[in-house]
C-alpha positions as CSV (number, residue, x, y, z in Angstrom):
1,X,-65.6,21.7,85.0
2,X,-67.1,22.6,81.6
3,X,-70.9,23.0,81.4
4,X,-71.7,23.8,78.0
5,X,-70.1,27.6,77.5
6,X,-70.5,27.7,80.5
7,X,-67.7,27.1,83.5
8,X,-70.1,26.2,86.7
9,X,-66.7,26.8,89.2
10,X,-65.7,30.4,87.6
11,X,-69.9,31.5,88.0
12,X,-69.3,30.1,91.6
13,X,-66.1,32.3,92.3
14,X,-68.4,35.5,90.2
15,X,-71.2,34.9,92.9
16,X,-68.8,35.2,95.8
17,X,-66.6,38.0,94.2
18,X,-70.1,40.2,93.9
19,X,-70.8,39.8,97.2
20,X,-67.8,40.4,98.4
21,X,-67.6,43.4,96.5
22,X,-71.1,44.6,98.7
23,X,-69.4,43.5,101.5
24,X,-66.0,45.8,101.6
25,X,-68.2,48.9,100.3
26,X,-70.5,48.2,103.1
27,X,-68.3,48.1,105.9
28,X,-65.5,50.9,103.9
29,X,-67.0,54.0,105.5
30,X,-67.5,52.0,109.2
31,X,-63.4,50.8,108.6
32,X,-62.2,54.4,107.8
33,X,-64.4,57.0,110.4
34,X,-66.8,55.8,112.2
35,X,-64.7,53.2,114.4
36,X,-62.1,54.0,117.3
37,X,-59.6,52.3,115.1
38,X,-58.2,50.3,118.4
39,X,-61.7,49.3,119.1
40,X,-62.3,45.5,119.2
41,X,-65.3,45.9,116.6
42,X,-62.7,47.7,114.4
43,X,-60.4,44.7,114.2
44,X,-63.2,42.4,113.8
45,X,-64.3,44.4,111.2
46,X,-61.0,45.0,109.6
47,X,-61.2,40.8,109.4
48,X,-63.9,41.0,107.3
49,X,-62.8,43.9,105.4
50,X,-59.3,43.0,104.6
51,X,-61.3,39.7,102.6
52,X,-63.9,42.0,101.0
53,X,-60.9,43.5,99.1
54,X,-60.4,40.4,97.1
55,X,-63.5,40.7,95.5
56,X,-62.1,42.8,92.0
57,X,-59.2,40.4,91.8
58,X,-61.9,37.8,91.8
59,X,-64.0,39.0,88.9
60,X,-61.2,39.7,86.9
61,X,-59.4,36.4,87.0
62,X,-62.9,35.0,86.0
63,X,-63.0,37.0,83.6
64,X,-59.9,36.3,81.8
65,X,-60.9,32.6,82.0
66,X,-63.9,33.1,80.5
67,X,-62.8,35.5,78.1
68,X,-59.3,33.3,76.9
69,X,-61.4,30.5,76.4
70,X,-61.2,31.0,72.7
71,X,-59.9,34.1,70.0
72,X,-62.4,36.9,70.2
73,X,-62.3,39.1,66.8
74,X,-62.4,42.5,67.0
75,X,-65.5,42.9,65.8
76,X,-67.0,40.7,68.0
77,X,-64.8,42.7,71.4
78,X,-67.2,46.3,69.8
79,X,-70.4,44.3,69.3
80,X,-71.0,41.4,71.6
81,X,-68.7,42.1,74.3
82,X,-68.7,45.7,75.1
83,X,-73.1,46.1,74.4
84,X,-73.3,43.3,77.1
85,X,-71.1,45.4,79.9
86,X,-72.2,49.2,78.6
87,X,-76.3,49.1,77.8
88,X,-76.4,48.0,82.0
89,X,-74.1,50.6,82.6
90,X,-76.3,53.0,80.9
91,X,-79.1,52.1,82.3
92,X,-78.3,52.6,85.4
93,X,-76.5,55.3,85.4
94,X,-79.5,56.5,84.0
95,X,-81.0,55.9,87.0
96,X,-78.9,57.3,89.2
97,X,-79.3,60.6,87.4
98,X,-83.4,60.3,87.4
99,X,-82.6,60.2,91.5
100,X,-80.2,63.2,91.7
101,X,-82.0,65.2,89.2
102,X,-85.2,64.7,91.5
103,X,-83.5,67.8,93.7
104,X,-82.5,69.8,90.9
105,X,-83.5,73.3,91.2
106,X,-84.2,73.9,87.6
107,X,-84.9,72.0,84.3
108,X,-81.1,73.1,83.3
109,X,-79.8,71.3,86.1
110,X,-81.7,68.1,86.3
111,X,-81.1,67.6,82.2
112,X,-77.2,67.9,83.8
113,X,-78.1,65.7,86.4
114,X,-79.6,62.7,84.6
115,X,-76.8,63.1,81.8
116,X,-73.5,63.5,83.6
117,X,-73.6,60.1,85.5
118,X,-73.9,58.4,82.1
119,X,-71.0,60.5,80.9
120,X,-69.1,60.4,84.0
121,X,-70.3,57.5,86.0
122,X,-69.5,57.3,89.4
123,X,-67.4,56.2,92.3
124,X,-67.8,52.7,91.9
125,X,-67.4,52.6,88.2
126,X,-64.1,52.7,87.4
127,X,-64.5,49.0,87.4
128,X,-66.9,49.1,85.1
129,X,-64.7,51.0,82.6
130,X,-61.2,49.2,83.7
131,X,-63.0,46.0,81.9
132,X,-63.8,47.9,78.9
133,X,-59.7,48.6,78.9
134,X,-59.3,44.6,79.4
135,X,-61.9,43.9,76.4
136,X,-60.5,46.1,74.1
137,X,-57.3,44.8,74.3
138,X,-58.2,41.0,74.3
139,X,-57.6,40.6,70.7
140,X,-53.3,41.8,70.8
141,X,-53.6,39.7,73.8
142,X,-54.8,36.1,72.6
143,X,-51.7,36.6,70.2
144,X,-49.6,35.3,72.7
145,X,-51.3,34.0,75.6
146,X,-51.9,30.4,73.9
147,X,-47.9,30.2,74.1
148,X,-46.9,29.5,77.4
149,X,-43.3,30.6,77.7
150,X,-44.9,34.2,76.2
151,X,-47.6,33.9,78.6
152,X,-45.4,33.1,81.3
153,X,-43.3,36.1,80.3
154,X,-45.9,38.1,79.7
155,X,-47.0,37.3,83.7
156,X,-43.0,37.6,85.1
157,X,-42.7,41.3,83.7
158,X,-46.4,42.5,85.0
159,X,-45.7,41.1,88.6
160,X,-41.9,42.8,88.3
161,X,-44.0,46.6,88.0
162,X,-47.3,46.1,89.1
163,X,-46.3,44.4,92.3
164,X,-42.3,45.0,93.2
165,X,-41.0,47.3,92.1
166,X,-43.3,50.1,93.2
167,X,-42.5,48.7,96.6
168,X,-38.9,51.1,95.5
169,X,-40.9,54.2,96.4
170,X,-40.8,53.0,100.3
171,X,-37.3,53.3,100.5
172,X,-37.5,57.1,100.0
173,X,-35.4,58.4,97.1
174,X,-37.9,59.8,94.8
175,X,-35.3,59.0,91.6
176,X,-36.1,55.4,91.9
177,X,-39.7,55.9,91.5
178,X,-38.7,58.4,88.5
179,X,-36.3,55.9,86.8
180,X,-39.3,53.3,86.8
181,X,-42.1,55.3,85.5
182,X,-39.6,56.7,83.0
183,X,-40.4,52.9,81.8
184,X,-43.0,53.2,80.4
185,X,-44.6,49.7,80.6
186,X,-48.2,50.5,81.2
187,X,-49.8,47.1,78.9
188,X,-48.1,45.2,81.3
189,X,-49.0,47.2,84.8
190,X,-52.9,46.8,86.6
191,X,-55.5,44.7,86.8
192,X,-54.2,43.3,82.9
193,X,-52.3,41.0,85.6
194,X,-55.3,39.3,87.3
195,X,-57.4,38.6,84.1
196,X,-54.4,37.2,82.4
197,X,-53.4,35.0,85.9
198,X,-56.4,33.8,86.1
199,X,-56.6,31.8,82.6
200,X,-53.0,30.6,83.6
201,X,-54.6,28.9,87.0
202,X,-57.3,27.7,85.2
203,X,-55.1,25.6,83.0
204,X,-52.6,24.4,85.4
205,X,-52.6,20.4,86.7
206,X,-53.0,21.4,90.5
207,X,-53.4,18.1,92.7
208,X,-54.5,18.0,96.3
209,X,-51.0,19.0,97.6
210,X,-50.6,22.1,95.7
211,X,-54.0,22.9,97.3
212,X,-53.2,22.2,100.7
213,X,-50.0,24.9,100.3
214,X,-51.8,27.1,98.9
215,X,-54.2,27.0,102.0
216,X,-51.4,27.3,103.9
217,X,-50.2,30.1,102.1
218,X,-53.0,32.2,102.5
219,X,-54.1,31.6,106.1
220,X,-50.1,32.6,107.0
221,X,-50.9,35.8,104.5
222,X,-53.8,36.5,106.0
223,X,-52.7,36.7,109.3
224,X,-49.1,38.8,108.8
225,X,-52.0,41.0,106.9
226,X,-53.7,41.4,109.8
227,X,-50.9,41.3,112.2
228,X,-49.5,44.7,110.4
229,X,-52.9,46.5,110.4
230,X,-53.1,45.7,114.1
231,X,-49.9,46.6,114.8
232,X,-49.8,50.2,112.9
233,X,-53.7,51.1,112.9
234,X,-52.5,54.3,115.1
235,X,-49.8,55.4,113.3
236,X,-51.2,54.9,109.3
237,X,-54.9,55.0,109.8
238,X,-56.1,54.8,106.1
239,X,-53.4,54.2,104.8
240,X,-52.9,50.4,106.2
241,X,-55.1,49.8,102.8
242,X,-52.0,49.4,101.1
243,X,-50.6,46.3,103.1
244,X,-53.6,44.6,101.2
245,X,-54.3,46.6,98.2
246,X,-55.0,44.6,94.7
247,X,-51.6,45.0,93.9
248,X,-49.6,45.1,97.3
249,X,-47.7,41.3,97.6
250,X,-49.9,40.7,100.2
251,X,-52.7,41.4,98.3
252,X,-52.0,39.3,95.6
253,X,-50.7,36.2,97.7
254,X,-54.6,36.5,98.9
255,X,-56.5,37.1,95.9
256,X,-54.4,33.5,93.7
257,X,-54.1,31.6,96.7
258,X,-57.4,31.8,97.1
259,X,-58.8,31.7,93.6
260,X,-56.7,28.0,93.6
261,X,-58.6,27.1,96.9
262,X,-61.7,27.3,95.7
263,X,-61.4,26.4,92.1
264,X,-60.1,23.5,93.7
265,X,-62.8,22.9,95.7
266,X,-66.2,23.1,94.0
267,X,-64.4,21.9,90.5
268,X,-66.9,18.8,90.2
269,X,-69.9,17.8,89.1
270,X,-73.3,19.2,90.0
271,X,-76.8,18.1,88.7
272,X,-78.5,20.3,86.4
273,X,-81.0,21.9,88.8
274,X,-77.3,23.5,90.5
275,X,-76.0,24.4,87.7
276,X,-78.8,26.3,86.2
277,X,-79.1,28.3,89.9
278,X,-75.6,28.9,89.8
279,X,-75.7,29.8,86.0
280,X,-79.1,32.2,86.9
281,X,-77.5,33.5,89.9
282,X,-74.0,34.4,88.1
283,X,-75.7,36.5,85.8
284,X,-76.9,39.1,87.8
285,X,-73.4,40.2,89.5
286,X,-73.2,43.6,87.0
287,X,-76.3,44.5,88.1
288,X,-76.3,43.5,91.9
289,X,-72.2,45.1,91.4
290,X,-74.2,48.5,89.3
291,X,-77.2,48.7,91.1
292,X,-75.8,48.5,95.2
293,X,-74.3,51.6,96.0
294,X,-77.7,53.1,95.7
295,X,-79.4,50.9,98.9
296,X,-75.7,51.7,100.7
297,X,-78.3,54.9,102.9
298,X,-80.2,51.9,103.7
299,X,-77.6,51.2,106.2
300,X,-75.9,54.3,107.0
301,X,-77.0,54.4,110.4
302,X,-76.4,50.6,111.6
303,X,-72.6,50.2,113.2
304,X,-70.0,48.5,114.7
305,X,-70.6,44.6,113.7
306,X,-74.2,45.0,113.1
307,X,-72.5,46.8,109.7
308,X,-72.5,43.2,108.6
309,X,-76.3,42.0,109.0
310,X,-76.4,45.8,106.7
311,X,-73.8,44.9,104.5
312,X,-75.7,41.5,103.9
313,X,-79.1,43.0,103.4
314,X,-78.1,45.6,100.4
315,X,-76.3,42.4,98.7
316,X,-79.9,41.0,99.6
317,X,-81.8,43.9,98.3
318,X,-79.4,44.3,95.4
319,X,-80.0,40.4,94.4
320,X,-83.3,40.4,94.7
321,X,-83.5,43.3,92.4
322,X,-81.7,42.1,89.4
323,X,-83.8,38.7,90.4
324,X,-87.0,40.6,88.9
325,X,-85.3,41.6,86.3
326,X,-84.2,38.8,85.0
327,X,-87.6,37.2,84.9
328,X,-88.9,40.2,82.4
329,X,-88.0,40.9,78.4
330,X,-84.8,43.3,80.0
331,X,-83.4,40.3,81.3
332,X,-81.8,40.1,77.6
333,X,-80.3,43.8,77.4
334,X,-80.0,44.3,81.7
335,X,-77.9,40.8,82.7
336,X,-74.4,39.9,81.8
337,X,-74.1,36.3,79.6
């Protein structure tokens, strides 16, 4: 439902997406390096890790819903939308830089350590760059997105070139991959598919039967993914992530069906107090995303299934840090709108 300028169920999904992203990064090293991949605990972690990979697609789908509720001018994108991302990014990258500078051998090295994260980011800030890119092309996309046929056409191309055709490289003939690359369909390739499909889904009139069918599809896809992972882990190692990556068939089926399920379940009336809590919590998402890698060393010595508790602890600490910011004047520049 819509709550003034906010869509409450979108804020709920944003909260869930932030938690899944933190859990993904908390489990990643344990999942790839620290456990025997035929161990029962690895299988348990893999069960959750697959779900955690939906965090980023869910967030991009939410961003598409909120961005395309109305048109945005180029001026508005650069004067309002981008600063809401860039300012928190610069702040937290400065913190990362200061921490890195603490062990610097000279003043020059310290200055470089402070500046580099702001310019080049960290391993997880690709997400920010991608979001900025999507915002920049929003004025172009909005010129056709409100036409259902054109939007459907764009999504068809996006699914074709982002999800389906890349599987051609599995055939083993490099000529096919080269031919596909010659199309240079970059505008329809990448996370733009989630950016637009979120908006598309939010405008569908889905009944109870459709939601149930999505639930069945999600469960079947999840089971298939788990079977593929467990049966092929010895041969493929980390490559099994290809089964459920954001641009795999299973990955997009899982993310889109889960989005529909959660949207249908939580798209209801809320009390004013509940709305206020959800809104405040959702605004902490970008900050949680930016700060949580700083906290991962705290759980470096936590292994096995205990890693779930470690991931939860990282999320709670990151949430607390950003909640403290939310009650200071810094909230106006460091929290998302």
